[in-house]
SEKERO-307244 format. One record per residue: residue in one letter; z, x, y of N, C-alpha, C, O in turn. Coordinates in steps of 0.02 Angstrom, whole numbers, padded with zeros to 5 digits, always signed. Layout:
N
AZXYZXYZXYZXY;...
This chain:
266
M-00011+00055-00051-00001+00006+00011+00011+00040+00061+00057+00081+00068;S-00036+00021+00104-00059+00062+00164+00009+00051+00215+00029-00006+00226;R+00040+00104+00242+00099+00088+00299+00078+00117+00365+00029+00152+00379;I+00126+00096+00400+00126+00099+00483+00139+00164+00508+00169+00205+00473;T+00121+00177+00566+00161+00232+00579+00191+00235+00660+00197+00291+00684;A+00205+00190+00693+00239+00173+00753+00235+00094+00759+00202+00060+00720;A+00269+00070+00810+00279+00011+00811+00302-00011+00884+00353+00017+00905;P+00270-00058+00926+00237-00113+00886+00168-00106+00874+00142-00154+00845;K+00125-00050+00891+00057-00039+00867+00060-00018+00793+00095+00028+00771;T+00022-00054+00761+00028-00049+00684-00035-00003+00667-00090-00030+00673;V-00034+00073+00644-00065+00107+00637-00075+00136+00555-00040+00179+00529;V-00123+00107+00527-00120+00117+00455-00156+00180+00431-00199+00204+00468;P-00138+00214+00359-00182+00267+00352-00248+00239+00350-00256+00178+00347;K-00294+00276+00352-00364+00262+00340-00387+00254+00275-00374+00295+00231;T-00427+00197+00265-00453+00191+00195-00505+00247+00183-00523+00271+00237;T-00527+00268+00142-00580+00325+00135-00655+00274+00154-00702+00312+00164;A-00669+00221+00158-00719+00207+00195-00718+00198+00272-00766+00195+00310;Q-00660+00196+00284-00641+00210+00364-00665+00291+00410-00689+00299+00466;M-00644+00344+00350-00667+00387+00367-00719+00415+00375-00766+00387+00347;P-00738+00482+00413-00782+00514+00432-00831+00544+00362-00799+00575+00320;R-00888+00536+00352-00914+00561+00299-00884+00624+00264-00866+00635+00206;N-00888+00665+00322-00869+00738+00306-00785+00760+00302-00761+00816+00304;E-00755+00699+00295-00682+00692+00298-00674+00670+00216-00630+00693+00180;R-00710+00636+00201-00698+00603+00122-00689+00649+00058-00728+00696+00052;R-00655+00640+00025-00639+00692-00042-00701+00635-00098-00701+00574-00103;Q-00747+00687-00131-00788+00658-00176-00757+00653-00232-00720+00699-00249;I-00764+00606-00266-00753+00583-00333-00785+00627-00387-00847+00631-00389;R-00753+00658-00426-00762+00715-00461-00782+00689-00531-00749+00639-00545;P-00829+00707-00581-00825+00690-00635-00780+00719-00680-00750+00770-00663;P-00771+00691-00743-00714+00725-00786-00739+00792-00804-00797+00806-00816;E-00694+00828-00803-00704+00906-00813-00674+00920-00890-00615+00908-00904;P-00717+00942-00934-00688+00959-00994-00633+00955-01012-00594+00982-00972;T-00602+00927-01069-00517+00947-01086-00521+00929-01166-00557+00901-01208;Q-00456+00967-01160-00428+00970-01254-00397+00908-01250-00382+00902-01309;L-00377+00859-01224-00347+00798-01232-00394+00749-01247-00435+00729-01206;E-00390+00727-01314-00413+00665-01329-00365+00616-01359-00351+00615-01419;P-00341+00575-01313-00271+00531-01315-00309+00498-01389-00368+00488-01405;T-00239+00485-01428-00246+00418-01465-00205+00376-01446-00165+00384-01399;K-00211+00320-01485-00159+00272-01467-00084+00278-01441-00067+00249-01389;S-00041+00316-01477+00024+00336-01464+00030+00404-01410+00082+00431-01391;E-00044+00422-01392-00028+00475-01325-00045+00448-01265-00031+00481-01215;F-00077+00388-01259-00094+00351-01195-00024+00340-01174+00014+00312-01213;G+00001+00365-01101+00061+00354-01080+00116+00400-01088+00172+00392-01062;S+00094+00462-01135+00144+00512-01138+00137+00548-01077+00094+00540-01034;H+00197+00601-01079+00210+00642-01007+00140+00676-00987+00115+00681-00931;E+00114+00697-01050+00065+00752-01036-00009+00704-01006-00052+00726-00968;H-00007+00649-01032-00068+00598-01006-00067+00587-00942-00111+00599-00900;I-00001+00559-00933+00038+00540-00868+00012+00585-00822-00019+00562-00774;M+00024+00668-00829+00034+00712-00782-00061+00728-00763-00091+00743-00711;L-00082+00718-00830-00171+00745-00813-00180+00684-00764-00176+00703-00706;V-00190+00625-00771-00209+00577-00746-00206+00585-00673-00257+00585-00638;L-00132+00594-00644-00107+00612-00583-00133+00665-00543-00130+00672-00482;D-00161+00704-00588-00184+00781-00558-00261+00759-00534-00285+00774-00479;R-00298+00716-00594-00357+00709-00569-00379+00670-00522-00432+00674-00491;L-00327+00624-00516-00328+00576-00461-00316+00619-00383-00351+00615-00333;D-00258+00660-00394-00254+00687-00343-00324+00738-00294-00336+00748-00235;L-00358+00759-00365-00406+00799-00327-00466+00746-00302-00511+00765-00264;C-00465+00699-00319-00507+00630-00293-00493+00628-00222-00528+00640-00174;Y-00423+00608-00229-00388+00572-00146-00347+00599-00121-00333+00578-00065;G-00310+00654-00145-00277+00697-00108-00206+00672-00081-00179+00704-00036;H-00178+00619-00106-00119+00599-00063-00043+00615-00089+00010+00589-00072;D-00054+00663-00133-00004+00694-00155+00024+00752-00085+00082+00771-00084;A-00006+00766-00051+00000+00820+00007+00038+00776+00061+00066+00805+00108;S+00039+00700+00058+00066+00647+00116+00147+00662+00115+00169+00647+00060;P+00191+00685+00155+00251+00668+00146+00268+00590+00138+00234+00543+00160;P+00321+00587+00104+00313+00504+00073+00342+00480+00143+00321+00422+00148;G+00370+00491+00186+00407+00454+00268+00343+00467+00315+00352+00463+00376;M+00283+00482+00294+00245+00484+00360+00228+00426+00380+00216+00419+00440;Y+00222+00366+00335+00208+00317+00377+00256+00267+00416+00247+00220+00455;A+00315+00302+00384+00371+00266+00425+00378+00270+00507+00361+00318+00542;T+00407+00207+00532+00435+00207+00609+00508+00248+00603+00525+00276+00655;G+00546+00254+00556+00615+00260+00571+00661+00227+00563+00717+00246+00547;E+00636+00145+00578+00647+00105+00563+00638+00046+00505+00593+00005+00512;P+00683+00043+00448+00669+00025+00389+00637-00050+00394+00581-00069+00377;L+00701-00090+00426+00683-00141+00453+00609-00167+00470+00588-00222+00453;D+00571-00117+00508+00505-00137+00514+00461-00127+00448+00412-00164+00446;G+00467-00092+00405+00426-00063+00338+00455-00146+00298+00415-00174+00261;L+00506-00170+00305+00526-00221+00268+00489-00296+00299+00464-00343+00268;I+00494-00288+00355+00457-00344+00394+00373-00333+00384+00333-00378+00369;L+00360-00272+00393+00280-00267+00373+00259-00291+00295+00217-00335+00286;T+00288-00263+00251+00263-00292+00177+00280-00348+00179+00234-00386+00165;L+00336-00379+00193+00337-00464+00198+00278-00507+00224+00270-00566+00213;L+00242-00467+00258+00193-00504+00295+00137-00480+00257+00083-00506+00272;S+00135-00435+00210+00079-00402+00178+00069-00460+00120+00011-00473+00107;Q+00111-00490+00090+00106-00541+00039+00042-00598+00031+00026-00648+00063;N+00021-00574-00010-00057-00629-00026-00083-00626+00039-00083-00674+00079;T-00106-00572+00049-00152-00564+00114-00170-00487+00104-00138-00448+00070;N-00227-00473+00140-00239-00396+00140-00225-00361+00208-00204-00384+00261;D-00242-00305+00192-00201-00244+00261-00235-00266+00330-00205-00241+00377;R-00267-00289+00341-00302-00307+00397-00273-00363+00424-00257-00362+00484;N-00261-00418+00385-00239-00482+00421-00162-00468+00421-00126-00493+00464;R-00138-00428+00373-00057-00403+00406-00056-00384+00442-00019-00406+00485;D-00097-00327+00453-00076-00284+00528-00087-00316+00602-00053-00304+00653;K-00153-00365+00595-00152-00415+00643-00098-00447+00654-00071-00443+00709;A-00071-00488+00598+00001-00523+00606+00042-00489+00627+00059-00507+00683;Y+00079-00427+00600+00126-00372+00631+00102-00361+00714+00147-00369+00756;D+00061-00351+00729+00051-00320+00803+00043-00369+00842+00052-00358+00902;T+00026-00435+00823+00033-00486+00861+00121-00508+00873+00146-00511+00930;L+00148-00517+00828+00219-00525+00822+00233-00487+00853+00235-00513+00909;R+00252-00411+00860+00282-00365+00883+00239-00375+00961+00276-00351+01004;S+00188-00395+00985+00175-00385+01061+00218-00435+01088+00251-00423+01138;I+00223-00517+01046+00244-00555+01084+00307-00566+01086+00331-00609+01124;L+00360-00516+01028+00410-00531+01023+00440-00453+00997+00454-00434+00940;P+00444-00420+01052+00451-00337+01040+00499-00308+00987+00497-00264+00944;E+00551-00360+01015+00622-00329+00961+00633-00373+00910+00605-00428+00913;W+00676-00357+00854+00690-00400+00816+00747-00454+00833+00747-00510+00806;E+00790-00436+00873+00824-00481+00917+00776-00543+00945+00790-00603+00936;D+00740-00529+00966+00692-00579+00988+00668-00622+00943+00673-00683+00950;V+00640-00593+00893+00608-00624+00836+00661-00673+00810+00648-00733+00802;A+00722-00645+00795+00788-00688+00762+00804-00756+00802+00829-00808+00779;K+00782-00742+00862+00824-00811+00914+00748-00844+00938+00754-00895+00973;A+00692-00827+00927+00625-00871+00921+00628-00936+00886+00673-00943+00845;A+00591-00979+00896+00591-01029+00862+00533-01028+00805+00477-01008+00822;A+00544-01044+00749+00506-01022+00674+00429-01051+00697+00380-01037+00661;E+00422-01083+00745+00358-01121+00770+00317-01060+00793+00270-01035+00761;K+00345-01036+00861+00338-00973+00878+00299-00910+00835+00242-00886+00835;I+00362-00898+00798+00338-00845+00740+00288-00862+00688+00256-00821+00655;S+00285-00922+00686+00228-00956+00641+00166-00943+00655+00123-00922+00617;A+00162-00965+00748+00084-00930+00760+00080-00883+00773+00021-00864+00770;A+00126-00835+00793+00105-00769+00789+00095-00720+00726+00073-00663+00734;I+00110-00742+00674+00087-00719+00612+00046-00755+00577+00041-00742+00517;K+00004-00813+00609-00042-00857+00549-00090-00811+00525-00096-00809+00463;P-00133-00765+00563-00175-00719+00525-00150-00693+00462-00191-00689+00416;G-00089-00673+00450-00087-00651+00390-00056-00693+00321-00026-00679+00269;G-00085-00758+00356-00089-00826+00286+00005-00827+00267+00047-00782+00267;L+00006-00890+00254+00089-00949+00231+00129-00922+00290+00180-00887+00290;A+00094-00945+00338+00152-00914+00418+00210-00948+00410+00265-00922+00418;D+00200-01015+00392+00280-01054+00392+00319-01034+00351+00378-01027+00368;I+00298-01019+00281+00339-00990+00236+00376-00912+00250+00436-00900+00249;K+00327-00871+00262+00353-00802+00303+00383-00810+00368+00416-00763+00390;S+00376-00861+00401+00419-00857+00462+00479-00890+00453+00514-00885+00503;A+00504-00923+00408+00559-00945+00377+00600-00897+00353+00659-00891+00371;R+00567-00858+00307+00604-00808+00271+00614-00756+00315+00654-00715+00293;M+00590-00744+00370+00605-00690+00394+00658-00705+00461+00687-00660+00491;K+00662-00774+00474+00723-00783+00509+00786-00774+00469+00838-00748+00489;V+00772-00805+00399+00846-00790+00358+00855-00715+00352+00913-00697+00362;I+00815-00670+00340+00824-00593+00322+00862-00583+00381+00919-00562+00376;L+00833-00598+00447+00853-00562+00510+00929-00598+00513+00975-00560+00528;D+00939-00646+00505+01022-00655+00502+01062-00625+00448+01119-00605+00456;R+01037-00623+00406+01083-00589+00344+01090-00514+00365+01144-00486+00355;I+01045-00487+00388+01040-00435+00418+01089-00407+00474+01121-00355+00471;Y+01087-00455+00525+01139-00451+00571+01197-00456+00535+01233-00406+00538;A+01216-00499+00503+01277-00515+00484+01312-00465+00452+01371-00450+00464;D+01271-00436+00407+01287-00393+00363+01304-00316+00406+01356-00284+00399;F+01264-00304+00437+01253-00241+00485+01287-00234+00547+01320-00183+00561;G+01279-00292+00591+01317-00307+00665+01251-00282+00704+01259-00272+00765;E+01182-00268+00676+01132-00254+00729+01078-00275+00686+01093-00288+00627;Y+01009-00281+00706+00962-00295+00699+00921-00211+00654+00866-00190+00671;S+00958-00182+00606+00934-00122+00585+00933-00099+00506+00982-00113+00472;L+00901-00079+00490+00924-00053+00427+00938+00029+00410+00948+00052+00353;A+00935+00063+00468+00958+00127+00475+01002+00158+00434+00992+00214+00409;A+01074+00107+00423+01118+00125+00388+01113+00123+00316+01164+00134+00285;M+01050+00108+00279+01018+00120+00238+01010+00189+00202+01021+00198+00142;K+00988+00235+00248+00971+00287+00231+01019+00334+00206+00997+00378+00170;D+01087+00331+00220+01149+00375+00184+01159+00337+00117+01188+00369+00073;W+01139+00269+00102+01144+00249+00040+01108+00264-00020+01049+00279-00020;P+01161+00260-00095+01121+00283-00155+01052+00224-00177+01058+00164-00164;G+00994+00249-00208+00940+00207-00217+00970+00138-00252+00958+00082-00228;G+01006+00146-00304+01026+00097-00341+01051+00027-00276+01027-00029-00269;R+01093+00055-00247+01146+00008-00200+01074-00018-00158+01064-00078-00153;V+01030+00028-00131+00960+00001-00081+00927-00062-00128+00915-00118-00106;R+00918-00045-00180+00867-00105-00237+00903-00158-00220+00880-00210-00196;E+00981-00141-00235+01019-00207-00243+01018-00254-00185+00995-00312-00188;Y+01040-00230-00140+01038-00262-00078+00959-00296-00048+00953-00352-00024;L+00908-00251-00056+00855-00279-00026+00830-00337-00083+00801-00387-00063;R+00843-00328-00154+00819-00375-00194+00836-00438-00183+00799-00487-00188;N+00916-00437-00163+00947-00514-00133+00917-00537-00068+00936-00587-00037;L+00877-00503-00053+00842-00550+00021+00804-00589+00007+00759-00578-00033;D+00815-00653+00042+00756-00714+00033+00669-00694+00027+00632-00679+00075;G+00653-00698-00031+00584-00695-00031+00544-00618-00058+00484-00603-00067;I+00612-00577-00065+00592-00508-00067+00606-00491-00136+00660-00501-00164;G+00533-00455-00172+00529-00437-00253+00517-00379-00252+00518-00347-00199;P+00504-00351-00312+00520-00276-00320+00468-00231-00292+00483-00174-00274;K+00399-00257-00287+00360-00225-00252+00369-00204-00179+00350-00151-00154;T+00406-00263-00144+00426-00255-00068+00471-00198-00071+00460-00146-00041;V+00531-00210-00114+00574-00146-00122+00568-00093-00129+00604-00052-00101;A+00522-00078-00168+00514-00010-00188+00467+00012-00123+00481+00069-00105;C+00421-00016-00089+00374+00003-00037+00436+00037+00024+00437+00095+00044;V+00477-00010+00042+00526+00002+00086+00559+00068+00055+00561+00117+00092;M+00578+00072+00005+00615+00134-00041+00575+00210-00025+00597+00264-00005;V+00515+00187-00041+00467+00253-00040+00452+00279+00024+00461+00337+00043;F+00428+00228+00056+00390+00247+00112+00436+00250+00198+00420+00282+00248;D+00496+00203+00187+00532+00210+00241+00603+00236+00237+00634+00247+00289;L+00633+00249+00173+00696+00273+00170+00695+00345+00138+00743+00383+00131;G+00620+00358+00119+00618+00422+00073+00660+00427-00002+00688+00477-00025;I+00657+00368-00029+00681+00367-00111+00624+00355-00151+00578+00319-00130;P+00622+00376-00198+00596+00393-00260+00579+00312-00274+00626+00273-00269;A+00523+00292-00290+00498+00225-00308+00428+00207-00318+00390+00232-00277;F+00407+00176-00352+00342+00159-00376+00308+00094-00373+00295+00060-00422;P+00296+00080-00315+00266+00007-00278+00216-00003-00338+00179+00044-00352;V+00212-00070-00378+00150-00090-00410+00121-00156-00386+00142-00213-00394;D+00065-00134-00353+00004-00199-00330-00035-00217-00374-00026-00191-00429;T-00082-00261-00367-00125-00280-00430-00181-00210-00436-00217-00202-00486;H-00180-00170-00386-00236-00103-00419-00191-00054-00450-00210-00023-00500;V-00132-00043-00424-00087-00002-00473-00073-00026-00549-00067+00013-00596;A-00068-00103-00553-00050-00134-00628-00109-00136-00652-00107-00125-00713;R-00176-00148-00629-00248-00151-00648-00257-00073-00682-00279-00071-00739;V-00243-00017-00650-00265+00050-00672-00222+00068-00737-00237+00091-00792;S-00160+00049-00706-00106+00059-00775-00117+00037-00845-00108+00070-00896;R-00139-00026-00839-00160-00059-00900-00210-00029-00923-00198-00004-00978;R-00269-00020-00902-00325+00004-00914-00325+00080-00948-00368+00093-00990;L-00272+00134-00926-00267+00177-00944-00219+00190-01007-00211+00242-01039;G-00195+00134-01014-00161+00123-01080-00088+00146-01082-00057+00163-01133;W-00062+00145-01012+00009+00149-01003+00047+00087-01023+00101+00091-01051;Q+00022+00038-01009+00059-00041-01026+00016-00086-01055-00043-00071-01050;S+00029-00136-01084-00020-00173-01116-00044-00225-01053-00023-00239-00997;E-00101-00243-01094-00125-00285-01041-00087-00356-01018-00114-00392-00976;K-00031-00372-01044+00001-00416-01013+00068-00415-01001+00108-00462-00998;A+00077-00355-00993+00137-00304-00962+00138-00342-00877+00085-00344-00846;S+00178-00359-00859+00203-00394-00806+00204-00342-00746+00227-00288-00766;P+00187-00342-00677+00190-00286-00624+00274-00261-00629+00285-00202-00615;E+00312-00291-00642+00387-00278-00642+00411-00231-00690+00457-00191-00680;K+00370-00239-00759+00379-00207-00821+00331-00125-00786+00352-00069-00798;I+00299-00132-00765+00246-00066-00756+00286-00032-00705+00294+00028-00711;Q+00311-00064-00656+00344-00037-00599+00412+00004-00631+00426+00059-00606;D+00450-00021-00679+00506+00026-00717+00483+00056-00765+00527+00082-00799;F+00415+00066-00787+00386+00116-00824+00380+00181-00781+00410+00234-00791;L+00341+00168-00737+00307+00207-00697+00363+00247-00660+00353+00308-00653;E+00412+00223-00639+00475+00236-00596+00518+00287-00648+00551+00336-00629;A+00512+00271-00701+00551+00321-00757+00505+00389-00795+00522+00443-00817;A+00446+00356-00790+00398+00434-00809+00369+00479-00758+00347+00535-00774;V+00367+00454-00690+00334+00479-00649+00378+00540-00587+00416+00521-00543;P+00364+00591-00597+00410+00643-00556+00432+00609-00491+00391+00577-00459;P+00502+00615-00470+00523+00589-00405+00469+00610-00351+00455+00570-00306;E+00449+00655-00353+00413+00686-00285+00343+00677-00282+00308+00693-00235;R+00321+00647-00345+00250+00616-00351+00232+00554-00346+00175+00533-00343;C+00299+00513-00346+00298+00431-00340+00246+00410-00275+00200+00370-00286;A+00254+00436-00214+00223+00409-00157+00147+00423-00162+00105+00380-00148;G+00126+00503-00191+00058+00522-00175+00022+00473-00231-00033+00445-00227;G+00073+00472-00286+00031+00442-00356+00015+00374-00332-00042+00359-00315;H+00067+00331-00330+00046+00260-00307-00001+00246-00244-00020+00187-00242;L-00024+00287-00192-00078+00284-00148-00127+00310-00191-00173+00270-00199;N-00134+00359-00219-00192+00392-00268-00222+00320-00304-00280+00299-00296;M-00170+00291-00343-00186+00246-00382-00224+00183-00352-00276+00158-00373;I-00191+00167-00304-00215+00112-00245-00294+00128-00234-00338+00086-00247;E-00307+00191-00211-00373+00218-00184-00424+00211-00238-00480+00189-00228;H-00400+00233-00300-00441+00228-00364-00461+00167-00379-00520+00162-00398;G-00421+00106-00377-00425+00042-00397-00469+00004-00349-00500-00043-00373;R-00479+00017-00277-00511-00010-00220-00582+00037-00211-00625+00016-00173;R-00589+00081-00236-00659+00119-00238-00685+00130-00310-00747+00129-00314;V-00650+00140-00370-00695+00145-00436-00667+00089-00480-00704+00044-00498;C-00596+00091-00501-00583+00043-00560-00571-00028-00538-00519-00056-00556;H-00613-00057-00503-00625-00125-00485-00605-00168-00541-00614-00153-00600;A-00571-00236-00516-00558-00289-00568-00632-00300-00603-00638-00288-00663;R-00684-00322-00567-00746-00335-00594-00803-00274-00587-00812-00245-00533;N-00835-00262-00641-00892-00206-00646-00846-00133-00601-00850-00111-00544;P-00813-00118-00647-00776-00043-00631-00829+00020-00644-00861+00033-00695;Q-00828+00048-00592-00874+00124-00597-00850+00169-00645-00827+00224-00632;C-00858+00141-00711-00825+00201-00755-00868+00270-00754-00843+00325-00767;G-00933+00261-00739-00970+00320-00751-00966+00369-00694-01004+00417-00695;T-00921+00360-00641-00912+00396-00589-00825+00431-00593-00798+00478-00564;C-00808+00389-00636-00716+00390-00647-00706+00459-00667-00736+00489-00712;A-00657+00480-00628-00636+00550-00643-00584+00556-00709-00568+00608-00738;V-00565+00493-00724-00514+00502-00793-00557+00444-00855-00528+00413-00900;N-00622+00443-00842-00639+00390-00892-00637+00418-00972-00637+00384-01023;D-00636+00491-00967-00621+00523-01035-00566+00503-01073-00561+00491-01134;I-00510+00501-01013-00445+00504-01059-00415+00418-01030-00356+00405-01020;C-00455+00385-01025-00440+00314-01014-00446+00280-01071-00495+00287-01106;R-00396+00236-01089-00404+00174-01153-00475+00141-01134-00520+00149-01174;F-00486+00108-01082-00534+00061-01061-00584+00092-01076-00621+00077-01123;G-00592+00150-01029-00670+00195-01021-00681+00210-01102-00739+00201-01118;L-00649+00225-01142-00665+00239-01201-00676+00183-01240-00708+00189-01292;G-00651+00124-01221-00676+00070-01259-00626+00059-01321-00641+00036-01376;E-00557+00083-01297-00521+00057-01355-00492-00008-01351-00516-00041-01305;A-00442-00040-01390-00428-00103-01385-00353-00091-01360-00326-00037-01370;A-00323-00139-01329-00265-00136-01280-00209-00135-01333-00150-00132-01315;
């Protein structure tokens, strides 16, 4: 998931399509490998690390510090990710920018009528639901912290952060993981539709595995320092190559070690 660099103006990391052609990394064809995964080897440590290495050669997000897209205020990331639910990055950013231009402080948002918030975030979809959740979340945070901020969480252990955020209205595992890894620098591996699809096709989880199960697996299997970059690399691979329909297996850098690419049953 793309993240912002400053508030109120949202600046998300460029997608590859937005980059000048001379800045784009080329997708490299598979190199010869000694690994010929069997069913039991898909999802092994060696397999996972080889996939992560190859995807990073293509997209290079491992070099990005986990907090490079954070604003310094975790609440910004929480609301941004709430707005990302059931929409795309462009609509999410438009909703967030409009909200912060009209109501620049979270206290302003908390005290505003739900209708005013809903009108501001309409481009992101589900505006009435999201505005109601936003107000409940802001009220809860103020009651718990005495201010409209989650900065105190920077000193919390990961388990405590996860438990608190997971109990906020409308906040699920993916949103929690995004705030942890991008805004708090705590290792976590958010699983969106692209990460889930790539993980299943690689053979790391079954085709019926839930995003929550895939996230648990990735957070246990991927080294903490590679979670943020691995997440971003897998998203970009899902967008550029491993499409839901008509995946571009012929240009895929992991095609020769992918269960789907090798034509093996899940």
